[in-house]
C-alpha positions in Angstrom: 34.8 -32.2 -11.1 32.9 -31.9 -7.9 33.9 -32.4 -4.3 32.2 -35.7 -3.3 31.5 -34.4 0.2 28.9 -31.9 -1.2 26.9 -34.6 -3.0 23.7 -35.7 -1.6 20.9 -38.0 -2.9 18.8 -34.8 -3.5 21.7 -33.4 -5.6 21.7 -36.5 -7.7 18.0 -36.4 -8.3 18.2 -32.8 -9.4 21.0 -33.7 -11.8 19.0 -36.5 -13.3 16.1 -34.1 -13.8 18.4 -31.8 -15.7 19.7 -34.6 -17.9 23.1 -35.2 -16.4 24.5 -38.1 -14.4 27.7 -38.7 -12.3 30.7 -40.8 -13.0 34.2 -41.3 -11.5 37.4 -42.0 -13.5 38.0 -45.2 -11.5 37.0 -46.9 -8.3 40.1 -45.4 -6.6 39.4 -41.8 -7.7 37.1 -40.1 -5.2 36.4 -37.1 -7.6 33.1 -37.2 -9.4 32.2 -35.5 -12.7 29.0 -34.9 -14.5 28.2 -36.3 -17.9 25.8 -34.7 -20.4 26.1 -36.7 -23.7 25.3 -34.9 -27.0 23.4 -38.1 -28.0 21.5 -40.2 -25.6 20.7 -43.9 -25.6 17.1 -44.9 -24.7 15.0 -48.0 -24.8 11.6 -47.4 -26.4 9.5 -49.4 -23.9 7.3 -50.8 -26.6 10.3 -51.8 -28.7 12.3 -54.1 -26.5 13.5 -57.0 -28.7 13.4 -60.5 -27.3 15.2 -62.8 -29.8 14.1 -66.4 -30.3 17.2 -67.6 -28.4 16.5 -65.2 -25.5 12.8 -66.3 -25.5 13.9 -69.9 -25.2 16.2 -69.1 -22.3 13.3 -67.2 -20.5 10.8 -70.0 -21.3 13.1 -72.7 -19.7 12.8 -70.9 -16.4 16.3 -71.8 -15.3 16.7 -68.4 -13.6 14.9 -67.1 -10.5 14.0 -63.4 -10.8 13.8 -61.0 -7.8 13.3 -57.3 -7.4 15.2 -55.2 -4.9 16.3 -58.2 -2.9 20.1 -57.7 -3.3 20.6 -54.1 -4.5 24.0 -53.6 -3.0 25.2 -57.0 -4.3 24.1 -56.0 -7.8 26.0 -52.7 -7.6 29.1 -54.5 -6.3 28.9 -57.0 -9.2 28.5 -54.2 -11.7 31.7 -52.6 -10.3 33.6 -55.8 -10.2 35.5 -55.4 -13.4 39.0 -54.1 -14.3 37.8 -50.6 -15.1 34.7 -49.1 -13.5 33.2 -45.6 -12.9 31.6 -46.7 -9.6 33.7 -45.5 -6.8 33.0 -45.7 -3.0 31.2 -42.4 -3.0 28.9 -43.3 -5.9 28.2 -46.6 -4.3 27.2 -44.8 -1.0 24.9 -42.3 -2.8 23.1 -45.0 -4.8 22.6 -47.0 -1.6 21.0 -43.9 -0.1 18.8 -43.5 -3.1 17.7 -47.1 -2.7 16.8 -46.5 0.9 14.7 -43.5 -0.3 12.9 -45.6 -2.9 14.6 -43.9 -5.9 16.9 -46.8 -6.9 16.0 -50.3 -7.8 17.5 -53.5 -9.0 16.4 -56.7 -10.9 18.3 -59.8 -9.8 18.7 -63.0 -11.8 19.6 -66.0 -9.6 20.8 -69.5 -10.6 21.3 -72.1 -7.9 21.5 -69.4 -5.2 24.2 -67.6 -7.1 23.6 -64.0 -8.4 24.1 -64.7 -12.1 23.1 -61.3 -13.4 21.3 -58.1 -12.7 20.6 -54.5 -13.6 20.0 -51.4 -11.4 19.0 -47.8 -12.0 17.3 -44.7 -10.6 13.7 -43.7 -10.8 12.3 -40.2 -10.9 8.7 -39.6 -11.9 8.0 -41.9 -14.9 11.7 -42.0 -15.9 14.1 -44.9 -15.3 17.8 -44.2 -15.6 19.6 -47.4 -16.2 23.0 -47.2 -14.5 24.7 -50.6 -15.0 24.2 -54.3 -15.5 26.3 -57.4 -15.3 26.2 -61.1 -16.3 27.9 -64.1 -15.0 25.8 -66.6 -16.9 24.9 -66.6 -20.6 22.0 -64.3 -21.2 21.5 -63.4 -17.5 21.8 -59.6 -18.1 19.4 -59.8 -21.1 16.9 -61.7 -18.9 17.2 -59.0 -16.3 16.5 -56.3 -18.9 13.5 -58.2 -20.2 11.9 -58.4 -16.7 12.9 -54.7 -16.0 11.2 -53.5 -19.2 8.1 -55.5 -18.2 8.1 -53.9 -14.8 8.5 -50.4 -16.2 5.6 -50.9 -18.7 3.3 -52.2 -15.9 4.3 -49.3 -13.6 3.5 -46.6 -16.1 7.0 -45.5 -16.9 7.5 -43.5 -20.1 11.3 -43.1 -20.4 14.0 -45.7 -20.1 17.4 -43.9 -20.3 20.4 -46.1 -21.1 22.8 -43.1 -21.1 24.9 -44.4 -24.0 24.1 -46.7 -26.9 26.2 -49.8 -27.3 26.0 -52.6 -29.9 24.6 -54.9 -27.2 21.8 -52.5 -26.3 21.0 -51.8 -29.9 20.5 -55.5 -30.6 17.8 -55.4 -27.9 16.0 -52.5 -29.4 17.7 -49.4 -27.9 18.1 -46.3 -30.0 20.0 -43.1 -29.9 18.4 -39.6 -29.9 19.7 -36.1 -29.9 20.1 -34.2 -26.6 17.2 -31.8 -27.4 14.8 -34.6 -28.0 16.0 -36.4 -24.9 15.5 -33.3 -22.7 12.0 -32.9 -24.1 11.1 -36.5 -23.2 12.8 -36.2 -19.9 10.8 -33.1 -18.9 7.5 -34.8 -19.6 8.6 -38.0 -17.8 9.8 -36.5 -14.5 6.6 -34.6 -14.2 4.4 -37.7 -14.5 3.8 -40.4 -11.9 4.9 -44.0 -12.2 5.3 -46.8 -9.7 8.2 -49.3 -9.4 6.5 -51.4 -6.8 8.9 -54.0 -5.4 6.0 -55.9 -4.0 4.5 -56.7 -7.5 4.7 -60.4 -8.3 7.3 -61.5 -10.8 5.5 -62.7 -13.9 5.8 -66.3 -15.0 8.0 -66.7 -18.1 5.1 -67.4 -20.5 3.2 -64.3 -19.3 6.3 -62.1 -19.7 6.8 -63.3 -23.2 3.1 -62.9 -24.0 3.1 -59.3 -22.8 6.3 -58.5 -24.7 4.8 -59.9 -27.9 1.7 -57.8 -27.4 3.6 -54.5 -27.0 6.7 -55.0 -29.3 
């Protein structure tokens, strides 16, 4: 456990570069502990799987996609569940990382309602996915599809999902040993990439075309 008062955005970035990340026991527990999984979940950026049903959802264009337009709202929605590791201090630190350009979000809107989203931390050419949420069918999957496209275009080489779940595995995520992860991480944090929030959001057909070409 670590005293939250000693944590700074720079401390977090140094921790990510070492392969560890912070969590809290609950939203009400101000103590923060570091996690260093023996096995790590990652998304091979050329292996993200868009199913036929997800492709249909994207093609219909019923969602409006934005980047970094509602970062705090996305984090709040990710924490809005009975049990969460996002406490007030972690929320504060990620907001500071966002202000420094080291945290980003993809938002999925429907009828002016935030239907889903994902957020994470960037360091070099590594993206550390922190959390996602969905309030409409497939909204979080759509957010991931647009996120993976943004990472590919920006030259990222590592998409860290921290843990592997059945949901992430169905989209192409895999699990690797810690040693393999640390080797990939070292290369990634020492390489430049660009998560440019000003880049245009691709039209659904272009997104699907690029995904087909690289998967």
